[in-house]
N, C-alpha and C positions, 0 to 999 in steps of 0.2 A: 636647329628644330630637332636632329637627330640626338642630340645631346639631352634633350629634354626627353623624348622617347625614351633613350635609355633609361631614365630616373622612373619610368612607368606612367608618365603622362600620355591619355589616349590621344591619338592622332586627331581625333574628331574637336579636341579642346586646344589645338595647334594653329595658329594663322600666320603665315607669311605676310609681314608689313613691310614692303620694301622702302628703299628711298625714291622720292620721285623728283621730276623736272617738270619746269614750266616749259613744255614745247613750243611755245608761242612766242617765248621771251629768246630761249638758246634754239636757234633754228640755224640751218645752212644759209649762207649769205656771203656770197663771193666778195661783193663790194665792201663789206666791213671788212673782211680779211684784208683785201687789197689797200684800204686806208690805213690799216695800222701797218703794214709793211711800207709803206710810205713815209709813215711817223719815224719808223726805224731805219729809214734808208736800207730797207733789204729789197735788192732786186726781184722782179716778179718772178725769173727763170729759176731763182734759187729754191732747192727743196729744203723746206723746214721741218725737224724733229723737234717737236715740244714735249719738254715735262714742266707742268705747272702744278704748284701746290707744296704742301711742306716739305722744308729740306730736314728732315729729322733722319735719326738712325735707323728707325725701323722701316723707311720706305725701301732701301736696298738700293741707295744711289749709288753706290760704289762699283755696281755691275754698269752702271751707266756712263760713269769716267771711263772705267777701261774701253766700253762701246765707242766711246767718241773718239778713242786713239785709234782704234782698229778702223771704224769706218773713212778716215780721212776727211779731206775737203770736200768730197762731192755732196754733202749734205751740212747743212748749217744746224748747229743743235742750240735751241732756244731754252734755256732754263729759268723759269719765271716763280721766284717763291722767295721766303725767308725761313729760318729754322737752325737749330743747332749744328748743323753738318755744312751749312753754307761757305762759310769761311773755309772750311776743308777743302769741300769741291773748288772753289775759287781758285786755291793754291795748288791744287792737283792738276788744272787744266791751265795752268798760267803758261803762256806763250803759244797755244794752240789757237789757230786761225778760225777753227770750224765751232767754235762755241760763244754764246752772247748769253750774259745774263740780266734778268729784269726784276724790279722789285713787283711784290705783290700788284694787282690791278684792280681798280676799284670795280663794285659791280657793274657799272654801266658800261663797262668795258670789255667783259668777261665774252660776250658774242664775238666782239672784234677778234679776241685773241685768240679763242677758239679756231675761228675760219682763219685765220693767219696760216695756221701750220696745214701742212700735207699729211704729216705722220705723228700721231698721238702715241706717248710713251707712259705705260704705266710700270714701275718696277717694284716689284713685290719681295721681301726676303721669304724664304721658304717657311721659318718659323714664325713668321706673322700671318700665315695664311688662315688659320682658325680664330685669329684676333680682331681683324678687320676686313672690311669691304670697302676698297676707295671711293669715297663719295664723289670724288671726280669724274667716275666712268659715266655717270648720268649725264654729265655735260658734254662731254666728248661724244656720247653716243648720239646725243639730241642734236648736235651741230652737224652732224652727218661727218663724223672723223673715222680716218681710219686708224685703228689702234692697235699698238704691238704692247702685251704685257707680260710680264715674267711670272709665272705662277705654275705651280705643279697641278699635273693633270688630277682632275677630280675634286679641286676647290671650287669654293663658289665663284671665285673671281674668274677661274678659268672656263668654267661652264658658261657665265653670261659672255664673256669676250666671244667665245667660240660661235654662241648661238646667234649672237650680232654679228657675225661674219669676220670678225678680226682673227688676229696672230697671236698664239701661244708661244714662248720658249722657256726653257727650264730655268728658274731661280739660281741665280749666281753666274750662269753661264752667260759671259761677254763675248764670246765667239759666235755663239748662237744668236744672240741678240744682233750684234753686228752685221752678220748675213741675212738675217731678216729683213733689217733696215736697209741693207744694200739693195736687196732683191725688190722690195716695195719700192723704194725711191727710183727703181728705173723701169716701172710698170705704174703710168700714169691712167691706164684703164683700169687696173687692179685696184687704186688707190680709188678711184671715183664709185667703182661698183661696191667695195667695201664700206664707202660712205654712205652710198644709197642705203644698203642692208642694215647699216647702225640707225640710221634714222627711221626707217622701219620699225625695227626693235623696240628705239625709244617711244615712237607713238604708241606701240601696241602694250608694252609692258611698263613702262617707266612715265609715260604722261600722268600730271597730277591727278585729272580729273577719272582717268581708266583707274588708278590705284585705289582712290577713294571708292569708287563704285565697287570695285573687287571687294575691298576690305568690309563694306558695308553688306555686301552679300555674303560674307564670310560670317560675319558678327552676327546677321540674322540668324544663319545657319547654325553656329551654337548656339545662341539663345534657344532655338527649338530644339537641339538635342540636351540643353539642361533640363529645359520644361519635362520632355519626356522622360528623363532621371529621376527628377524630382517626383512624378507621380506615382 
């Protein structure tokens, strides 16, 4: 939006139309999460840190591999997805007892997968900050997930995560990421409070109906603005 303004387009003619999520389908559900833990034979007392999504090069997955080594066996890292970097990540984590790989899950299993995790991870490279907004964030917040993202301060990802109660660490800093994971994994009350904040944010700003109503309101205002300009 700022780049469009920089090209001379009036702010009155620019509307932010964010990704939405169906908060009725993706929702906090401890029973669903426990069901998937049981399927995967993961003990209920294990702390799970989940990365789910594309395993491509632009995701900054390399920082996650380093963090897995630094955190150790106190946290089980579940990596769910496919992509160009998957085989490399599997090779780099070979022999580590605190990592599990899963294929992409069907849509009907998404809510179970998201609710299985105690901590959700969104790694992002610094040079990707102006290119993409991770769509997985909407589902994470809607399920009431405690999220840690690697993002530079001032980026859209950092702004949304912080407003939703999550944690931001610098891109590429595996030490900072591992420390944040360790601190949060030892704080179940903090995880619960972050999850409640995430869910409130999703219901307020990312719910499909709320987004469409806001978009309609803005579009109506723009139409009125353009009508006045043409008179």
